[in-house]
N, C-alpha and C positions, 0 to 999 in steps of 0.2 A: 479084674478090670481090663477091658479091651484096650488095645494100643491106640494112642491118639496120633501117632506119627510113624513114618517109615523112614529109616535111614537110607539115603540115596547113595552116599559115598563117604568114605573116610580115607583121607590121604595125608601124608606127611608133607609139610611145606615150611618155608620161612615166612613169618608174618612179623608185623611190628607191634611192640607193646605200647602201652599208653604214653611212654616217653619217647617213642619213635625208634627204639632200639630193636634190632633184628632178634627174633626168637624162633627156635626150632619147635614147631608145634604140629599137632594133629588138627586138621579142619574136618569137622563132621557136618555134612550137609544133610538136611532132612526136609520132609514134606508133611504138613498136617493132613490127616486123612479126611477130615470133614470139610475143610475149606480149600484144600490144595495149596495153601500158602507155603512158601519155601523160605528157609533160613539156614543159618549155620552157626556153629560155635567153634572157637579156636581154643585148644587146650595145650599149654606148653608141655613138651615131651617130658621135661624134668619133673613135673608134678602129676602126670597123667595116671589116673586109676579109673576103673570101671565105675566106681561109686561117684567120683567127681564128674565123670562124663554124664551119668544118669541125672545127677543133681543139676548140672548146667543145662541139660536138655529140658528137664522139667521146668526150670526157670524161664527159658526162652519160649517154650510152648505156652506157658501162662502169660507171658508178655504179649505174644501174638494173639491169644484168645482175648485178652483184655482190650487190645486195639481193635479187634474185629467185632467185639460184642458177643462172641460165642460163649455161652455159659460153660464154666468148668464142670467137669464131672463126667 
């Protein structure tokens, strides 16, 4: 299956969790190849795995496709 997105950057930063607490995290910024929509995911360093990154990217890509009406696949 061809790639749907291109990772633009991945950097470590401090972000806030859902309770407003600071968290050491990786921010992965990416662009969809078909619509050029840009987005990012934040993954806490303490739970980061390649598998989790890929799962979160797939979820965010699907969310963006659903918003834009671009069919998945």
